[in-house]
N, C-alpha and C positions, 0 to 999 in steps of 0.2 A: 294679317298673318298671325301665326303664332310664333312668338320670338322669345328665344331663352336668353338672358342676360347674366353674365357673369360679372362679379365685381359690382353688383347692382346696388349695394348701400354705400358704395364711396360717392366721393364729391361729383364726380361726373355721371356715375351710375344711376344715382338717385334722378338725375335731371334726364337721362335717357330713359328711365322707366316711365317718368312722368310724360315725356315727349310721346312715347309710344302709345301710352293711352290716350292722349289728347288726339292722335292720328287714328285713334279707333282699332288698334291692333291688341291681341290677347298677349299678356306679358307673364313668362315663367321666370322667377328670379331666383337665381342660385345664391345662397346666402350662407356664411359659415355658421356654426353653432354659435359662436361668440357674438354674433350681430343679428340674432333671429328677432331681438326687440326693436331693432331699427324700423321706423315707420316706412310704409310704402303705399301708394294708392290704393284705394279700395278696388277689388277685383284681381289683383294680382296674386299669381300663384306662387307661394313660398316653396322652395325645396332646399332643404339643408344639404349642403355638400361643400367640398374645399378642393379646388383643383391642384393647389400646391401640395396636399397630401394624397392626393389620389382618392379622396373618399367622394366618389361620385355615385349616387343612388341608381339602381336599376330603372329604366324607363324613363331617365332624364330627357332623352331625345325624342320620345315618342310624339309622332304628330307636329314636330317643331319644323318650322320652314326656314327659319335662319337663327343663328347664333352671333349676338354681338358680345365679342369677347373683350373686356374692359379690365379682368383682374390682373393687378399689378402691385407692386410694392416700392414706394419711394424710401423706405427706411431699411436699416441693416446693412450688412456688409455684402460684397460681391456674391458671395455664395448663397446668401438668403434671398437676394434679388433674383439671381438666376434660378433659384428653385421655384419662385413664383412665375415669372414671366417664360422662362423657356422650358423647365420640366412640367410646369403646369400646362402650357398650350401642348406638349407632346401627349401628357395624359388625357387632356380634353379630347383631342383628336382621336386617340386610340380608344377611348370610351363610345365613341360614336359607332364603331364597328362599321356594318356596311352602309348606315346612313350617311347621307351627305348634303346636310343642310347648308344654305348659303353662309359662309363665315365671313364676318365683318370684324377685322382685328384692329383694336386700336395700338397703333405704333406711336411715333413721336417725331417732332423736329430734331430731336437728339441724335437720330441716325446719320443726320447729313455731316458731310466732311466740310465744315464752314471755312476751313483755310482755302478751300477749292473752289467755294461758291463765290461767284462774281457780284454783280448788282443786284440780282433778284434770285431767289431760291424757287426751282420749279421742280416737279415731281422727279424730273430727269436729272437733276443735280447729283454730283458725285456723293455717293455713300462713305461712311467710314471705312477705311482699310483696316489690316490687322494691326498695323503699327500707330495709325493715327488713333483706333479705338483706345488703344492702351493709356493715351494721353486724356482720355475722357473719364468721367466718373462711372460708378458701378451701374448706375441706372441707364445711361447711354449704351454702355456694353451689353447690358441685359436685353435692352430694347432692339438692338441690332440683331443679335442672336435669335431673338423670339421672332422677329419679322423673317429672317432667312430661313428658320425651321418650318414657319407656317408656310412659306412659299413652296419649300421643297416636298413637304408632306402632302399639302393639297394638290399639288402637280402630280404627284405619285398616286393620289386617290382619286384623281379626276373630280375634285371638289371644288365647287366655285368658290372663290376668295376676293373680298375686296380689303384693301389696305387703307385705312385712314391716318394721317399723320397729322396731330393736332400741335399747333403753337403752343405756347405757356398758356395754360388755362386760368382765367381769373373769374370772379364772380362775387357773391354774396359773402362768401366765407373766406375770401383772399381777395384782397382790393387792388390787385396788379403792382404791388409794392416789389415784387420780386424782379419786375422788369426794369427797375430803376438803377439799383446799385446796392450801395450801403445805406441802410435805412435806420436811423434812431428817433425816437418820438419828437425830437426837436431840429433835427438836422438830417437832410436827405442828401446824399452825395449821388448825384445823377451822373451816371457813366456815360459818355457819348451822347451829350445833349441834343446832337442834331438828328441822330438816328432815329427811325421808326421802330418803336418795340413791337415785337413780332408776338401778338396776343390773340386770343379767341375767348369770347366770353361764354362761360360753360353752358348758358342757355343756348347760344349759336351753336356751340360745338355738338350739344346733343340733337339739335335740330338737324344738323348736318348726318349723323349717324342714322336717324330715322329716314332721311332722304336717300341714302345709299342702300336701303333695302330694296329699291328700284332694281330690276333686272338690268337694266343699261350699266348698272355700276358694276357688275360681275367682271372680274378680271382687271378691274381699274384701280389706281393708287390717287389718292386725293390728298393734298395739302388741306388743313383745315385752319384758317387764319381769317380775321374779320376785315382785313384789308381797310383799316381806318386811316392809316397813312399820316398820323400826328406825330409829331416830333416827342422825344423821350422828356424833353424840358416842357412842352405843353401838357403831356400826359401828368408830369409830376404835378403842375400847376392845377389840373382838373381833379386829382386825387386829393390834393392838399384843401381845396375849396370844401370838401365833404367832412372836413375835420373843424371842430369848435375852435382849435388852437392849430393855427396853420403853421408847418414847420419852415424852418429856413433852408433853402435849396442852394447848393454849391455844385457848379459844373466840374467834372472830371473828364479831361480829353482821353479817348481811349488811347491814342499812342502813348501819351505820358505814362499811363497806368501800365500798358503792355511793356514799355521800356523799364519801368521799374521791377516789373515781374522777372524779365530777362536778367537782370542784375541781381535781384535779390533771392530769386528762387534757388539758383545752384547753391548760393551761401547758406541758405536755411537747410537745404538738404545736406550739406556737407557737415553740417553743425548737428544732423539728426533730429532737426526740427520738421515738423509738417510743414508743407507749403501750401498756404492757402489757395483756394480755387481761383481768386481774383489775381493771384501772383502768377498762375500759370497760362501762358498766352493762348494756348489751345482752347481751354475752358472759357477763357476771357472773350476769345473771338467767338465761340459758340453762343454765349450768353448775350453779348453785347455788340457784336460786329455789326455793320452798316446795311449788309443785304436785305432788302425788303422781301415781303412776303405777300400772300393773296389768296384768293380762291378761284383763280381762273378756270381750272379744269373742271370743279364741281359746277360752275355756271355753264360752261360749255357742253358738259355731258348730260347734266342732270336740270339745267336751269335754276341752280341753288342761289340763293342770297341770304346773307344773315338777317333772322328777323328782327334782331335788336340792332338799332343804330347805336353809335357812341353815345349820343346823348341820351338815349333811352336806357342803355346799359349802366350809365353813372346814375341817372335817376333812380333806378331800380336798386342799385348798391346804396343810395341816400337813404331811401326808405328803408332798407333793412337794417341799417345803422353801421357805424365804422368803428373798428377795434384799433 
C-alpha cells in the first residue's frame, strides 16, 4: 500500500515508518519544516506540512490507500494540545476532500475512565465522561476529544476508520520508568508494586499499526498492550539490572498514596498551590490502578501478537544504552 504517516518523526512515528518499510509498503511521511532533517529510512517520500497549523500541501493524499495519524503533543497547555490533536484532525480530514483513505487513528489508554474499569480493561470499557475528563490532564482530554471527532467525521464521510489505543509506550529512548512511580537516580518509589504496568514497547506498538492496515481492521477499535503480565516490582528489578549502579527500590501501596491525596489535595488547593498529579486520586488511578490489559481483540481479529517478548525488549534496550 501507499501509506501517509503524520507525526512521522516522533518517537512512535519513526518506528511506524520503519515497520511499514519492512512490510513492503510505500511510505509518504508528513514532516514539519522544523524536523525535515530528522532521519527516515531510504525510499521514504518526505512531504513538508503541519496538521496543527493547517499547512497541508496539495496532492498530499493522491494515491494514498491509508493514513496513519500519529501527530500529537505531550507538551503545552490544554489549548496547545487541543490544537494539535483535535483541530489538527479536523483539518486533516477536511483536506482529504472527496478522498476517503482508510484512517488509522492513534488514540490512547488515557481515554478510559479508570475509576469504572474493573479487573481488566477492554475496548468496550467505559470512556471518560465530561465530569471525569475534567479531572484528568490536558493530554487525556485532547485524545478523548480527538477520538470522538474522528468517529463523528468519518461516519459522516463514510470513511473507514480504525482506532488504536496504545498503553504507555516505552523503548530505547524511554526505559519504562514512567510506569513505576517516583524515580530518582538512586531511589525508585514503586507505586502499587503488585500491579501489572500497562505498557507497550514502541516496536511492538508500531507493528500493531502496520497489522491494522488489514481490511478486517476497518471499523474496529484495538487496545495495544504487550500483555507481559509482570508486576511493577519485578519490572523495576528488570530495569534496575540494566544500570551500572542499581537504585534502591521502595514499595508504595496505592491505597496509602490515594488516601494522602484525598487529605492533602484539598488543602493545597485552598492554599493556592498546584496539586501534583500523584495526589489527585483520579489521575493516580489512571496511571497506577490495578486493572490489567492486553491485546485480545488484536489477536482475535488479526491474529496479532507482539513480535518482541519482554526479555527481547529488555535486551534491545540494554544494547541501546540506558540513561
